[in-house]
C-alpha positions in Angstrom: -9.2 -49.6 -20.2 -8.4 -50.3 -16.2 -5.2 -48.8 -14.5 -3.2 -51.0 -12.3 -2.9 -50.5 -8.6 0.2 -48.5 -8.7 -1.3 -45.8 -11.7 -4.0 -45.5 -9.3 -2.2 -45.4 -6.0 0.3 -41.9 -8.4 -2.8 -40.2 -9.3 -4.6 -40.5 -6.3 -1.4 -39.0 -4.3 -1.3 -35.9 -7.0 -5.2 -34.8 -7.3 -5.2 -35.7 -3.4 -2.2 -33.1 -2.9 -3.6 -30.8 -5.4 -7.1 -30.6 -3.9 -5.4 -29.9 -0.9 -4.1 -27.4 -1.6 -6.7 -25.7 -2.7 -9.2 -26.5 -1.0 -6.9 -24.6 1.6 -5.8 -22.0 -0.4 -9.7 -20.8 -0.7 -9.7 -21.0 2.9 -6.9 -18.5 3.5 -7.9 -16.2 0.5 -8.2 -13.7 3.3 -5.0 -13.2 3.5 -4.3 -11.5 -0.1 -1.6 -14.1 -0.9 -1.3 -16.9 -3.1 -0.5 -20.5 -2.3 3.0 -20.0 -3.2 3.4 -17.0 -0.6 1.8 -18.3 2.8 3.8 -21.6 1.8 7.0 -19.9 1.3 6.2 -18.2 4.7 5.0 -21.7 6.4 8.4 -22.8 5.2 10.4 -20.0 6.8 8.5 -20.1 9.8 9.4 -23.6 10.7 12.5 -23.7 9.6 14.4 -20.4 9.9 17.0 -18.9 9.1 17.0 -20.4 5.7 19.0 -19.4 2.7 17.1 -18.5 -0.9 18.7 -21.6 -2.3 16.9 -23.7 1.0 14.0 -22.7 0.9 13.3 -22.7 -3.4 14.3 -26.6 -2.5 11.9 -27.0 0.0 9.0 -25.3 -2.1 10.1 -27.1 -5.3 11.2 -24.1 -7.8 13.9 -22.7 -9.0 16.3 -20.1 -7.6 15.3 -16.7 -10.1 11.3 -18.0 -9.5 12.2 -17.7 -5.3 14.1 -14.3 -5.5 11.7 -13.0 -7.2 8.9 -14.0 -4.4 11.1 -13.3 -1.7 11.7 -10.0 -3.6 7.9 -9.9 -3.0 7.1 -11.3 0.4 9.6 -8.4 1.5 8.4 -5.3 0.6 4.9 -6.5 1.7 7.0 -6.8 4.7 6.8 -10.7 5.8 10.5 -11.6 5.1 14.1 -9.9 5.7 17.0 -11.1 4.3 20.2 -10.8 5.9 23.8 -12.2 5.6 25.2 -15.0 6.4 27.6 -15.0 8.8 29.6 -18.5 7.1 29.5 -16.7 3.7 28.5 -13.3 2.1 27.2 -14.2 -0.7 24.3 -16.0 0.7 21.8 -14.5 2.3 19.1 -15.8 4.9 15.5 -15.5 4.8 14.1 -14.8 8.0 9.9 -13.9 9.7 9.2 -10.3 10.3 7.1 -10.3 13.5 3.9 -9.2 10.4 5.4 -12.7 8.5 4.9 -14.6 11.8 1.3 -12.6 12.7 0.7 -14.5 9.2 1.9 -17.6 10.2 -0.1 -17.9 13.1 -2.7 -17.3 11.1 -2.1 -19.6 8.4 -1.3 -22.8 11.3 -4.2 -21.8 12.7 -6.6 -22.1 9.6 -4.5 -24.9 8.9 -4.6 -27.2 11.7 -8.6 -26.5 11.5 -8.7 -27.5 8.0 -6.3 -30.7 9.1 -9.1 -31.5 11.6 -11.6 -31.8 10.1 -10.5 -34.1 7.3 -8.7 -36.4 9.3 -10.2 -35.7 12.5 -12.9 -38.8 12.0 -9.6 -41.1 10.7 -8.8 -44.0 12.7 -4.9 -43.8 14.5 -3.5 -46.7 13.3 -4.9 -46.5 9.4 -3.3 -42.8 9.3 -0.3 -43.9 11.7 0.3 -46.8 8.2 -0.7 -44.1 5.8 2.2 -41.5 7.2 4.6 -44.0 7.1 4.2 -45.4 3.8 3.9 -41.5 2.9 7.6 -40.7 4.7 9.1 -43.7 3.3 7.9 -43.4 -0.2 9.1 -39.4 0.1 12.7 -40.2 1.1 12.6 -42.7 -2.0 11.6 -40.6 -4.4 14.4 -38.0 -2.9 17.0 -40.4 -3.0 16.3 -40.6 -7.3 16.9 -36.1 -7.7 
């Protein structure tokens, strides 16, 4: 049985994204943290401060899972929580100096990895594929 182009696309998208994250995770193993942790640190670095709920949404995990992960990263000295000025029930998450150091290392390695994989790609093709993936992401998010 052959797959439709849509099925092939869906499978390729899923397996490529997974392989990309696993390969980068192997390159970052010396950080002493797994993919979920360094992805949380990277998300906070790019958008801080974030509420715990916003971070959970960005990473696609449930709030209780996010709370446990933040607890571990706070204990490790990479993140800190602070109350929101607007709503005392909301805790905002920011990087500590140690968390910023980890993020700098993650970004450097991720940039090198991305350059290795995409450095020889045709810029026009990369622009078309990127635009399509961004449109697809918008369509998927509108379904949530």
